[in-house]
C-alpha positions as CSV (number, residue, x, y, z in Angstrom):
1,M,3.6,-19.3,13.4
2,S,2.8,-17.3,16.5
3,W,0.5,-14.5,15.8
4,A,1.6,-12.6,18.8
5,S,5.2,-12.4,17.5
6,V,4.0,-11.6,14.0
7,L,1.7,-8.8,15.1
8,Q,3.9,-7.4,17.8
9,P,5.4,-4.5,15.6
10,L,1.9,-3.0,15.4
11,R,1.6,-2.9,19.1
12,E,4.7,-0.8,19.2
13,V,3.2,2.0,17.1
14,P,2.2,4.8,19.3
15,G,-1.6,5.3,19.5
16,V,-2.5,1.8,18.5
17,Q,-5.1,0.3,20.9
18,G,-5.6,-3.0,19.3
19,F,-6.1,-4.8,16.0
20,L,-8.0,-7.5,14.0
21,L,-6.6,-9.6,11.2
22,L,-9.0,-11.1,8.7
23,D,-8.3,-13.6,5.9
24,D,-9.5,-13.1,2.4
25,A,-12.9,-14.6,3.2
26,G,-13.4,-12.2,6.1
27,Q,-12.7,-14.7,8.9
28,V,-10.9,-13.5,12.0
29,V,-7.5,-15.1,12.1
30,A,-5.9,-13.1,14.9
31,R,-6.9,-10.4,17.2
32,D,-5.4,-8.2,19.9
33,L,-8.4,-6.2,21.3
34,N,-9.9,-5.5,24.8
35,S,-12.0,-8.5,25.9
36,L,-15.0,-6.2,25.8
37,Y,-15.2,-7.1,22.2
38,D,-16.6,-10.6,22.0
39,D,-16.2,-13.1,18.9
40,G,-19.7,-12.3,17.8
41,M,-19.2,-8.6,17.7
42,L,-15.8,-9.0,15.9
43,Q,-17.3,-11.3,13.3
44,A,-20.0,-8.7,12.7
45,V,-17.5,-6.0,12.3
46,A,-15.5,-8.3,10.0
47,R,-18.6,-8.8,7.7
48,R,-19.2,-5.0,7.5
49,V,-15.5,-4.3,6.8
50,M,-15.4,-6.9,4.0
51,T,-18.6,-5.3,2.5
52,L,-16.7,-1.9,2.6
53,V,-13.6,-3.4,1.0
54,E,-15.6,-5.2,-1.8
55,A,-17.8,-2.1,-2.5
56,S,-14.7,0.2,-2.7
57,K,-13.0,-2.1,-5.2
58,E,-15.6,-1.0,-7.7
59,I,-15.9,2.6,-6.6
60,L,-12.3,3.3,-5.8
61,A,-10.1,1.1,-8.0
62,G,-6.7,0.6,-6.6
63,S,-7.6,1.6,-3.0
64,E,-5.9,-0.5,-0.4
65,A,-6.2,1.5,2.7
66,W,-9.0,3.5,4.5
67,L,-9.1,5.6,7.6
68,L,-12.5,5.9,9.4
69,R,-12.6,8.6,12.0
70,F,-15.1,8.6,14.8
71,E,-15.5,10.9,17.8
72,A,-13.5,8.8,20.3
73,Y,-11.1,6.7,18.0
74,A,-10.1,5.8,14.5
75,I,-10.0,2.6,12.5
76,S,-7.2,2.1,10.0
77,I,-8.1,-0.6,7.4
78,R,-5.5,-2.0,5.0
79,R,-6.1,-4.9,2.5
80,T,-4.1,-7.1,0.3
81,A,-5.1,-10.1,-1.7
82,S,-4.7,-12.5,1.2
83,H,-5.6,-10.4,4.4
84,V,-7.3,-7.4,5.7
85,L,-5.9,-5.6,8.7
86,L,-7.9,-3.3,11.1
87,A,-6.1,-1.3,13.7
88,L,-8.1,0.5,16.4
89,T,-6.3,3.7,17.3
90,S,-6.5,7.0,19.1
91,H,-6.7,10.2,16.9
92,E,-3.1,10.9,18.0
93,A,-1.6,7.7,16.5
94,N,1.3,7.8,14.4
95,F,-0.5,6.8,11.1
96,A,2.6,7.0,9.0
97,A,4.4,4.4,11.2
98,L,1.2,2.4,11.3
99,G,1.1,2.4,7.5
100,V,4.6,1.2,7.2
101,A,4.1,-1.5,9.8
102,G,0.9,-2.7,8.3
103,R,2.3,-2.8,4.8
104,L,5.4,-4.9,6.0
105,L,3.1,-7.3,8.0
106,L,0.7,-7.8,5.2
107,R,3.5,-8.3,2.7
108,R,5.1,-10.9,4.9
109,L,1.7,-12.7,5.3
110,G,1.1,-12.5,1.5
111,E,4.5,-14.2,0.8
112,Q,3.7,-16.9,3.3
113,A,0.2,-17.5,1.8
114,A,1.8,-17.7,-1.7
115,Q,4.2,-20.4,-0.5
116,R,1.6,-22.7,0.9
117,P,0.7,-25.5,-1.4
118,A,-2.8,-25.2,-3.0
119,P,-5.5,-27.4,-1.7
120,P,-6.3,-30.5,-3.8
121,P,-9.3,-30.2,-6.2
122,P,-12.5,-31.7,-4.9
């Protein structure tokens, strides 16, 4: 599977500047961000996002999406059982289109994860 082709629809959403895809363990599995953000920084961000996701499961039962707004940009976060998607955006991004594209992408990835055979027991 080519991550570039799978994630391309997100790049077509107006205002999206880049994105990061995490697996359910919080590991970076795909990225499309400026090279200014090195792997160490992205893994630190991934840990913090996973902490937010886990904490919100208890506080906001049923929450699957968050929008964090900062002075110069916004971060859209969407989770499923198998992945977490972060999109770095401008404030003028089309968040409705991003939501639709993100849900479709994560649904597709979830279906693919469900079709993979389970690893053998240790």
